[in-house]
C-alpha positions as CSV (number, residue, x, y, z in Angstrom):
1,M,86.8,32.9,-41.1
2,R,84.7,34.7,-43.6
3,V,81.1,33.5,-44.1
4,L,78.6,34.3,-46.8
5,F,75.1,34.3,-45.5
6,L,72.3,34.2,-48.2
7,T,68.7,35.1,-46.8
8,T,65.5,36.7,-48.1
9,K,65.2,39.0,-45.0
10,M,68.0,40.4,-42.8
11,Q,65.5,41.1,-40.0
12,S,64.7,37.4,-39.1
13,S,65.5,36.6,-35.3
14,Y,67.8,33.8,-36.5
15,F,70.1,35.9,-38.7
16,E,70.0,38.8,-36.3
17,S,71.1,36.9,-33.5
18,L,73.6,34.6,-35.1
19,G,75.1,37.6,-37.0
20,R,75.8,39.6,-34.0
21,F,77.4,36.6,-32.3
22,L,79.3,35.8,-35.0
23,A,80.5,39.3,-35.6
24,G,81.2,39.4,-31.6
25,R,83.6,36.5,-32.3
26,K,85.6,38.0,-34.8
27,V,84.1,36.1,-37.8
28,E,83.6,38.3,-40.9
29,V,80.1,38.0,-41.7
30,H,78.6,38.9,-45.4
31,V,74.7,38.8,-45.9
32,I,73.1,39.2,-49.2
33,C,69.6,40.0,-49.1
34,P,66.9,42.1,-50.5
35,T,66.7,44.4,-47.4
36,H,68.5,47.7,-47.0
37,G,69.9,48.1,-43.6
38,S,72.7,47.7,-41.3
39,M,73.9,45.7,-38.4
40,E,76.7,46.4,-36.5
41,G,79.8,44.3,-37.5
42,I,77.8,42.8,-40.4
43,H,78.7,43.5,-44.0
44,V,75.3,43.9,-45.9
45,H,74.9,43.8,-49.5
46,P,71.5,44.6,-50.5
47,V,70.2,43.0,-53.8
48,H,67.0,44.5,-55.9
49,V,64.9,42.3,-58.3
50,N,64.3,44.4,-61.3
51,L,61.7,42.1,-63.1
52,Q,58.0,41.9,-62.2
53,A,56.9,38.4,-60.9
54,N,53.7,36.8,-61.3
55,D,53.5,35.6,-57.5
56,G,55.7,35.1,-54.6
57,F,57.4,32.0,-55.8
58,E,58.5,33.4,-59.1
59,W,60.0,36.6,-57.2
60,Y,62.2,34.4,-54.9
61,M,63.4,32.5,-57.9
62,L,64.4,35.8,-59.8
63,L,65.9,37.0,-56.3
64,N,68.1,34.1,-56.5
65,V,69.6,35.2,-59.6
66,E,70.4,38.5,-58.1
67,L,71.9,36.7,-54.9
68,V,74.2,34.8,-57.2
69,R,75.1,37.9,-59.2
70,C,75.9,39.6,-56.0
71,A,77.8,36.9,-54.8
72,A,80.2,36.7,-57.8
73,E,81.1,40.4,-57.5
74,L,81.9,39.9,-53.9
75,T,84.5,37.0,-54.7
76,K,86.4,39.7,-56.8
77,T,87.2,41.2,-53.4
78,Y,86.8,38.6,-50.8
79,A,87.5,34.9,-50.2
80,F,84.6,33.2,-48.4
81,D,85.1,29.9,-46.4
82,L,81.6,28.8,-46.0
83,I,78.2,29.6,-47.7
84,H,75.2,29.6,-45.5
85,G,71.7,29.5,-46.8
86,E,68.6,30.0,-44.8
87,E,65.4,28.5,-45.9
88,W,64.0,27.3,-49.4
89,C,63.7,30.8,-50.7
90,A,67.6,31.1,-50.9
91,I,68.4,27.3,-51.8
92,P,69.2,27.8,-55.4
93,A,71.4,30.7,-54.8
94,S,73.3,29.0,-51.7
95,I,73.8,25.7,-53.9
96,A,75.2,27.7,-56.8
97,C,77.5,29.6,-54.8
98,S,78.9,26.8,-52.8
99,K,79.6,24.9,-56.0
100,L,81.1,27.6,-57.8
101,L,83.3,28.6,-54.8
102,E,84.0,25.0,-54.2
103,K,83.0,25.9,-50.5
104,P,80.9,24.0,-47.9
105,L,77.4,24.9,-47.5
106,V,75.3,25.1,-44.4
107,V,71.4,25.1,-44.9
108,T,69.2,26.0,-42.1
109,F,65.5,25.1,-42.2
110,H,63.1,26.7,-39.5
111,S,60.4,24.2,-40.8
112,T,59.5,22.5,-44.3
113,E,56.6,22.8,-46.8
114,I,55.4,19.5,-45.4
115,E,55.3,20.7,-42.0
116,R,53.9,23.8,-43.3
117,G,51.0,22.0,-44.8
118,A,51.4,24.3,-47.8
119,R,48.7,23.7,-50.5
120,W,49.8,26.2,-53.5
121,P,50.7,25.4,-57.0
122,H,54.5,25.8,-56.0
123,S,54.5,23.5,-52.9
124,D,56.0,20.4,-54.6
125,L,58.6,22.2,-56.2
126,I,59.4,24.1,-53.0
127,R,59.7,20.4,-51.3
128,R,61.9,19.4,-53.9
129,L,64.2,22.5,-53.4
130,E,64.2,21.8,-49.7
131,M,65.4,18.2,-50.5
132,D,67.8,19.5,-52.9
133,G,69.4,22.0,-50.3
134,A,69.4,19.2,-47.7
135,K,71.3,16.5,-50.0
136,E,73.7,19.5,-51.3
137,A,74.6,20.7,-48.0
138,S,77.5,19.6,-45.9
139,I,75.3,20.3,-42.9
140,V,71.6,21.0,-42.4
141,I,70.8,22.7,-39.2
142,L,67.2,22.1,-38.2
143,T,65.8,24.4,-35.5
144,H,63.1,22.1,-34.4
145,A,63.6,18.4,-34.1
146,K,60.5,17.3,-35.5
147,T,61.9,18.7,-38.9
148,S,64.4,15.5,-39.0
149,E,61.4,13.4,-39.3
150,V,60.6,15.1,-42.7
151,L,64.4,14.5,-43.8
152,K,64.6,11.1,-42.7
153,G,65.4,8.8,-45.2
154,E,66.3,11.6,-47.8
155,V,69.4,13.0,-45.9
156,P,71.9,11.1,-43.8
157,K,71.3,11.6,-40.3
158,E,75.2,12.7,-39.8
159,K,74.4,15.6,-42.0
160,I,71.8,16.9,-39.7
161,E,72.3,19.0,-36.8
162,V,69.2,19.7,-34.6
163,I,70.1,23.2,-32.7
164,P,67.0,25.0,-31.4
165,M,67.2,28.7,-31.0
166,E,67.4,28.5,-27.3
167,G,70.6,28.7,-24.8
168,D,74.0,28.9,-26.5
169,W,72.6,27.6,-30.1
170,Q,74.8,30.2,-31.6
171,L,78.1,28.7,-30.3
172,K,76.9,25.5,-31.8
173,V,76.3,26.9,-35.2
174,L,80.0,28.3,-34.8
175,E,81.0,24.7,-33.7
176,V,79.5,23.5,-36.9
177,Y,81.3,25.9,-39.1
178,G,84.7,25.1,-37.4
179,R,84.3,21.5,-38.3
180,L,83.5,22.4,-42.0
181,V,86.3,25.0,-42.3
């Protein structure tokens, strides 16, 4: 199995733990992110935003363009089985890659904009991005059960998997992948 993981930071405890676990299970993991670095058994493809952004939201949207560009280049060499996007910051690119490659999409949320109580100019748009990602995903992984309340009525409950980051959570994510591939 070959997974394309889109994230805004390679050093998240979620990705580090999941990536190492998957690599140990002979899953070929490719991560596209704006961070340079390396992880044993993981193919890291760093991207850079070359344009100036006015705020963090704009920067993330520009980053999504670069995530998709990199993914398009990678598909010339690799055939991916699954796309996995982490958080709202990578939702547009994750959806685009899933649709372009006609591959299942898994989206992970650690929390939502509503739960964070954010009140900044782009909060409504971030909430819409989160909902779009959840609706487009084949499976939505939530690391906290309370997040399912935010999605209730918006996303079919059979698409939601609550997998807290405890115990054998990485194995549960791999089982989700196996159901989709």
